C-alpha positions in Angstrom: -10.8 71.6 81.7 -13.3 68.9 82.1 -14.7 69.0 85.6 -14.4 65.4 86.9 -17.6 63.3 87.9 -17.7 61.0 91.0 -19.6 58.1 91.7 -20.2 55.9 94.8 -20.2 52.3 93.9 -20.1 49.2 96.1 -16.5 47.5 95.9 -17.8 44.3 94.7 -19.3 45.7 91.7 -15.8 47.4 90.7 -13.8 45.8 88.1 -10.9 43.6 89.6 -8.3 46.1 88.5 -9.8 48.7 90.7 -10.1 46.5 93.7 -6.4 45.4 93.5 -5.3 49.2 92.9 -7.2 49.9 96.3 -5.2 46.9 97.9 -1.9 48.4 96.6 -2.8 51.8 98.0 -3.6 50.1 101.3 -0.4 48.2 101.4 1.6 51.3 100.8 -0.3 53.4 103.6 -0.1 50.5 106.1 3.6 50.2 105.4 3.3 46.7 104.1 4.9 47.7 101.0 7.7 50.5 100.6 7.3 51.3 96.9 4.7 51.5 94.4 6.3 48.6 92.4 6.1 46.4 95.3 2.5 47.3 96.2 1.7 46.7 92.6 3.5 43.0 92.6 1.8 42.2 96.2 -1.7 43.1 94.6 -1.0 41.1 91.4 -1.2 44.1 89.3 1.3 45.5 86.7 2.9 48.8 87.5 1.5 50.6 84.3 -2.2 49.7 85.6 -1.5 50.8 89.2 0.1 54.0 88.0 -2.8 54.5 85.5 -5.5 54.1 88.4 -3.8 55.0 91.6 -4.9 58.4 92.1 -8.6 57.7 90.7 -9.7 54.9 92.9 -9.9 55.8 96.7 -12.2 54.5 99.4 -15.0 56.9 100.2 -14.0 57.5 103.8 -10.4 58.7 102.7 -12.4 61.5 100.6 -14.2 62.7 103.8 -11.1 63.8 105.4 -11.0 67.5 106.1 -14.5 68.0 104.8 -17.9 68.8 106.0 -19.6 65.6 106.5 -23.5 65.4 107.1 -24.5 62.3 109.2 -28.1 61.2 109.6 -28.9 59.1 112.7 -31.9 57.4 114.1 -31.9 57.1 117.6 -34.0 55.6 120.6 -36.1 58.2 122.2 -34.2 57.7 125.7 -32.5 60.4 127.7 -28.9 60.8 127.0 -28.7 59.2 123.8 -28.0 62.4 121.7 -25.8 63.4 124.3 -23.5 60.3 124.0 -23.4 60.8 120.2 -22.6 64.4 120.7 -19.8 63.5 123.2 -18.3 60.8 121.0 -18.1 63.4 118.2 -16.5 65.9 120.4 -14.1 63.4 121.8 -13.0 62.5 118.2 -12.1 66.1 117.5 -15.1 66.7 114.9 -15.9 70.3 114.8 -19.9 70.1 115.0 -21.4 72.9 112.6 -25.2 72.0 113.1 -27.6 69.7 114.8 -31.2 69.0 113.7 -33.6 66.7 115.7 -37.1 65.9 114.7 -39.6 65.6 117.3 -39.6 61.7 118.3 -42.2 59.5 116.9 -42.9 55.9 117.9 -40.0 56.0 120.2 -37.2 57.0 117.8 -35.8 60.5 116.8 -34.2 61.4 113.6 -30.9 63.7 114.1 -29.0 65.4 111.4 -25.5 66.5 112.3 -23.1 68.2 110.1 -19.4 68.3 111.2 -16.1 69.3 109.8 -13.6 66.4 110.0 -10.2 68.0 109.6 -9.1 67.9 113.2 -10.4 64.5 113.9 -8.1 62.0 115.8 -9.5 59.1 113.8 -11.4 58.3 110.5 -14.9 59.1 109.7 -15.2 55.1 109.2 -14.0 54.7 112.9 -16.2 57.4 114.1 -19.3 55.7 112.6 -18.3 52.4 113.8 -18.1 53.7 117.4 -21.4 55.5 117.1 -23.0 52.4 116.0 -21.9 50.6 119.3 -23.7 53.3 121.5 -26.6 52.3 123.3 -29.6 53.8 121.6 -28.2 54.4 118.1 -30.3 52.5 115.5 -28.5 53.7 112.3 -25.9 56.1 111.2 -25.2 57.0 107.8 -23.3 59.8 105.6 -26.0 61.7 103.6 -23.5 64.4 102.3 -20.0 65.2 102.3 -18.4 68.4 100.6 
């Protein structure tokens, strides 16, 4: 058996058929379509094209569910900023595995957090969105998912 290879590609660079498959999958997941045929029709896609690609095209954040995800953050060097991030992650249900912080330089601290996402109450994408809204968070990104 050939081991599959995965690539992370920005959505607008994908061929239109893959974008439509994603739309059809989202329609089923959200309840806007009750069958694959209905979802394919709503997305402007043939059933055969939908069935050919439906399991091979998924949003990145969907693949991070029940995984170990490593986040890289750039935080302001102010009291309570790291604590607010850790509190948000704990509130989300993420199981924090490691936390590494560099010595702050020029008012910024680099932090790497690895977390198991299987018990989270909301998606990794939502967690990142909420983290970006916290005061003192300059940047958050995913650097690994296993």
